[in-house]
Every structure is written in structure tokens, then in C-alpha cells.
N, CA, C and O atoms as a printed pandas DataFrame, in Angstrom:
     atom_number atom_name residue_name chain_id  residue_number  x_coord  y_coord  z_coord
0              1         N          UNK        A               1   68.604   44.018  -70.903
1              2        CA          UNK        A               1   67.530   43.504  -70.077
2              3         C          UNK        A               1   66.284   44.365  -70.261
3              4         O          UNK        A               1   66.351   45.589  -70.371
4              5         N          UNK        A               2   65.192   43.701  -70.290
5              6        CA          UNK        A               2   63.890   44.341  -70.424
6              7         C          UNK        A               2   63.389   44.782  -69.047
7              8         O          UNK        A               2   63.832   44.264  -68.023
8              9         N          UNK        A               3   62.477   45.729  -69.033
9             10        CA          UNK        A               3   61.920   46.199  -67.762
10            11         C          UNK        A               3   61.199   45.062  -67.033
11            12         O          UNK        A               3   61.171   45.045  -65.802
12            13         N          UNK        A               4   60.630   44.132  -67.757
13            14        CA          UNK        A               4   59.958   43.006  -67.115
14            15         C          UNK        A               4   60.948   42.093  -66.408
15            16         O          UNK        A               4   60.609   41.492  -65.389
16            17         N          UNK        A               5   62.160   41.978  -66.925
17            18        CA          UNK        A               5   63.196   41.200  -66.243
18            19         C          UNK        A               5   63.518   41.827  -64.892
19            20         O          UNK        A               5   63.676   41.121  -63.896
20            21         N          UNK        A               6   63.614   43.141  -64.860
21            22        CA          UNK        A               6   63.881   43.831  -63.593
22            23         C          UNK        A               6   62.728   43.644  -62.609
23            24         O          UNK        A               6   62.950   43.495  -61.407
24            25         N          UNK        A               7   61.514   43.654  -63.115
25            26        CA          UNK        A               7   60.359   43.438  -62.240
26            27         C          UNK        A               7   60.392   42.041  -61.632
27            28         O          UNK        A               7   60.086   41.869  -60.453
28            29         N          UNK        A               8   60.755   41.062  -62.418
29            30        CA          UNK        A               8   60.846   39.691  -61.913
30            31         C          UNK        A               8   61.938   39.595  -60.858
31            32         O          UNK        A               8   61.741   38.977  -59.812
32            33         N          UNK        A               9   63.088   40.203  -61.128
33            34        CA          UNK        A               9   64.215   40.158  -60.187
34            35         C          UNK        A               9   63.835   40.816  -58.863
35            36         O          UNK        A               9   64.112   40.270  -57.795
36            37         N          UNK        A              10   63.207   41.979  -58.930
37            38        CA          UNK        A              10   62.808   42.687  -57.709
38            39         C          UNK        A              10   61.758   41.892  -56.948
39            40         O          UNK        A              10   61.798   41.837  -55.719
40            41         N          UNK        A              11   60.829   41.282  -57.652
41            42        CA          UNK        A              11   59.802   40.477  -56.988
42            43         C          UNK        A              11   60.413   39.278  -56.282
43            44         O          UNK        A              11   60.049   38.982  -55.144
44            45         N          UNK        A              12   61.330   38.587  -56.934
45            46        CA          UNK        A              12   61.975   37.420  -56.332
46            47         C          UNK        A              12   62.814   37.830  -55.129
47            48         O          UNK        A              12   62.777   37.162  -54.096
48            49         N          UNK        A              13   63.569   38.918  -55.247
49            50        CA          UNK        A              13   64.375   39.387  -54.116
50            51         C          UNK        A              13   63.489   39.820  -52.948
51            52         O          UNK        A              13   63.832   39.576  -51.791
52            53         N          UNK        A              14   62.371   40.452  -53.235
53            54        CA          UNK        A              14   61.446   40.848  -52.173
54            55         C          UNK        A              14   60.862   39.626  -51.474
55            56         O          UNK        A              14   60.717   39.617  -50.251
56            57         N          UNK        A              15   60.532   38.614  -52.234
57            58        CA          UNK        A              15   59.986   37.392  -51.650
58            59         C          UNK        A              15   61.025   36.695  -50.777
59            60         O          UNK        A              15   60.704   36.222  -49.687
60            61         N          UNK        A              16   62.262   36.630  -51.248
61            62        CA          UNK        A              16   63.336   36.014  -50.473
62            63         C          UNK        A              16   63.568   36.794  -49.176
63            64         O          UNK        A              16   63.778   36.199  -48.119
64            65         N          UNK        A              17   63.529   38.121  -49.261
65            66        CA          UNK        A              17   63.681   38.949  -48.066
66            67         C          UNK        A              17   62.543   38.707  -47.084
67            68         O          UNK        A              17   62.772   38.607  -45.879
68            69         N          UNK        A              18   61.321   38.612  -47.592
69            70        CA          UNK        A              18   60.168   38.338  -46.742
70            71         C          UNK        A              18   60.318   36.997  -46.034
71            72         O          UNK        A              18   60.082   36.907  -44.829
72            73         N          UNK        A              19   60.703   35.968  -46.757
73            74        CA          UNK        A              19   60.890   34.640  -46.157
74            75         C          UNK        A              19   61.994   34.692  -45.105
75            76         O          UNK        A              19   61.864   34.076  -44.048
76            77         N          UNK        A              20   63.075   35.416  -45.380
77            78        CA          UNK        A              20   64.162   35.548  -44.406
78            79         C          UNK        A              20   63.711   36.213  -43.126
79            80         O          UNK        A              20   64.066   35.764  -42.036
80            81         N          UNK        A              21   62.931   37.280  -43.240
81            82        CA          UNK        A              21   62.417   37.961  -42.049
82            83         C          UNK        A              21   61.454   37.060  -41.294
83            84         O          UNK        A              21   61.459   37.033  -40.063
84            85         N          UNK        A              22   60.636   36.330  -42.019
85            86        CA          UNK        A              22   59.675   35.413  -41.392
86            87         C          UNK        A              22   60.397   34.318  -40.606
87            88         O          UNK        A              22   60.014   34.008  -39.478
88            89         N          UNK        A              23   61.432   33.736  -41.194
89            90        CA          UNK        A              23   62.205   32.687  -40.506
90            91         C          UNK        A              23   62.882   33.265  -39.273
91            92         O          UNK        A              23   62.884   32.631  -38.218
92            93         N          UNK        A              24   63.460   34.462  -39.390
93            94        CA          UNK        A              24   64.125   35.098  -38.255
94            95         C          UNK        A              24   63.125   35.367  -37.125
95            96         O          UNK        A              24   63.428   35.129  -35.956
96            97         N          UNK        A              25   61.944   35.860  -37.474
97            98        CA          UNK        A              25   60.958   36.210  -36.449
98            99         C          UNK        A              25   60.416   34.982  -35.729
99           100         O          UNK        A              25   60.064   35.069  -34.553
100          101         N          UNK        A              26   60.341   33.855  -36.398
101          102        CA          UNK        A              26   59.775   32.658  -35.789
102          103         C          UNK        A              26   60.837   31.675  -35.297
103          104         O          UNK        A              26   60.496   30.557  -34.911
104          105         N          UNK        A              27   62.105   32.060  -35.300
105          106        CA          UNK        A              27   63.144   31.148  -34.836
106          107         C          UNK        A              27   63.069   30.988  -33.322
107          108         O          UNK        A              27   62.681   31.912  -32.607
108          109         N          UNK        A              28   63.440   29.818  -32.850
109          110        CA          UNK        A              28   63.360   29.505  -31.416
110          111         C          UNK        A              28   64.326   30.346  -30.591
111          112         O          UNK        A              28   64.023   30.681  -29.446
112          113         N          UNK        A              29   65.487   30.693  -31.152
113          114        CA          UNK        A              29   66.464   31.422  -30.353
114          115         C          UNK        A              29   66.042   32.865  -30.077
115          116         O          UNK        A              29   66.584   33.486  -29.163
116          117         N          UNK        A              30   65.103   33.412  -30.828
117          118        CA          UNK        A              30   64.597   34.762  -30.585
118          119         C          UNK        A              30   63.323   34.773  -29.757
119          120         O          UNK        A              30   62.835   35.846  -29.401
120          121         N          UNK        A              31   62.782   33.626  -29.447
121          122        CA          UNK        A              31   61.490   33.541  -28.774
122          123         C          UNK        A              31   61.493   34.251  -27.421
123          124         O          UNK        A              31   60.580   35.025  -27.132
124          125         N          UNK        A              32   62.488   34.002  -26.601
125          126        CA          UNK        A              32   62.521   34.607  -25.268
126          127         C          UNK        A              32   62.651   36.127  -25.363
127          128         O          UNK        A              32   61.992   36.851  -24.617
128          129         N          UNK        A              33   63.481   36.605  -26.257
129          130        CA          UNK        A              33   63.663   38.044  -26.415
130          131         C          UNK        A              33   62.366   38.724  -26.847
131          132         O          UNK        A              33   62.042   39.805  -26.356
132          133         N          UNK        A              34   61.627   38.102  -27.757
133          134        CA          UNK        A              34   60.364   38.673  -28.209
134          135         C          UNK        A              34   59.299   38.609  -27.126
135          136         O          UNK        A              34   58.474   39.516  -27.020
136          137         N          UNK        A              35   59.303   37.553  -26.320
137          138        CA          UNK        A              35   58.350   37.470  -25.224
138          139         C          UNK        A              35   58.614   38.550  -24.186
139          140         O          UNK        A              35   57.673   39.135  -23.648
140          141         N          UNK        A              36   59.877   38.819  -23.901
141          142        CA          UNK        A              36   60.215   39.900  -22.975
142          143         C          UNK        A              36   59.777   41.244  -23.533
143          144         O          UNK        A              36   59.253   42.077  -22.793
144          145         N          UNK        A              37   59.981   41.466  -24.813
145          146        CA          UNK        A              37   59.569   42.719  -25.438
146          147         C          UNK        A              37   58.050   42.861  -25.437
147          148         O          UNK        A              37   57.538   43.976  -25.329
148          149         N          UNK        A              38   57.331   41.766  -25.554
149          150        CA          UNK        A              38   55.875   41.812  -25.552
150          151         C          UNK        A              38   55.335   42.177  -24.171
151          152         O          UNK        A              38   54.255   42.757  -24.059
152          153         N          UNK        A              39   56.084   41.838  -23.119
153          154        CA          UNK        A              39   55.633   42.150  -21.759
154          155         C          UNK        A              39   56.003   43.573  -21.320
155          156         O          UNK        A              39   55.509   44.028  -20.289
156          157         N          UNK        A              40   56.833   44.273  -22.048
157          158        CA          UNK        A              40   57.291   45.597  -21.632
158          159         C          UNK        A              40   56.153   46.592  -21.361
159          160         O          UNK        A              40   56.221   47.304  -20.359
160          161         N          UNK        A              41   55.122   46.677  -22.191
161          162        CA          UNK        A              41   54.076   47.678  -21.902
162          163         C          UNK        A              41   53.316   47.422  -20.604
163          164         O          UNK        A              41   52.695   48.341  -20.070
164          165         N          UNK        A              42   53.351   46.206  -20.091
165          166        CA          UNK        A              42   52.590   45.859  -18.894
166          167         C          UNK        A              42   53.408   45.946  -17.608
167          168         O          UNK        A              42   52.867   45.757  -16.518
168          169         N          UNK        A              43   54.681   46.225  -17.721
169          170        CA          UNK        A              43   55.530   46.330  -16.525
170          171         C          UNK        A              43   55.435   47.726  -15.970
171          172         O          UNK        A              43   55.506   48.709  -16.708
172          173         N          UNK        A              44   55.274   47.811  -14.666
173          174        CA          UNK        A              44   55.236   49.125  -14.019
174          175         C          UNK        A              44   56.550   49.340  -13.271
175          176         O          UNK        A              44   57.150   48.411  -12.730
176          177         N          UNK        A              45   56.956   50.566  -13.265
177          178        CA          UNK        A              45   58.219   50.885  -12.584
178          179         C          UNK        A              45   57.962   51.498  -11.238
179          180         O          UNK        A              45   58.905   51.832  -10.521
């Protein structure tokens, strides 16, 4: 394998990882948990 083949493989894997994280972050089942985390700095004890 050539070094350019490795660069292509790493780029594709990085893109797939990015898309996976993006889908996870915008999924409906995580929405409530993220909204609660977003309100944490404004809660006083």
C-alpha cells in the first residue's frame, strides 16, 4: 500500500466518525439529556 492509500483510508474513517458523532448529538433520544446539561450553569444551589 502506498502512503496515499493510507491517507485516503484515514480521511474516510475520520469522516465516518464525524458523521456518527453528528447523528448521535442530534438524535431525539439525547435531546432531553443535552437540554438538562445546558441548563446546569444557570441553576443555583
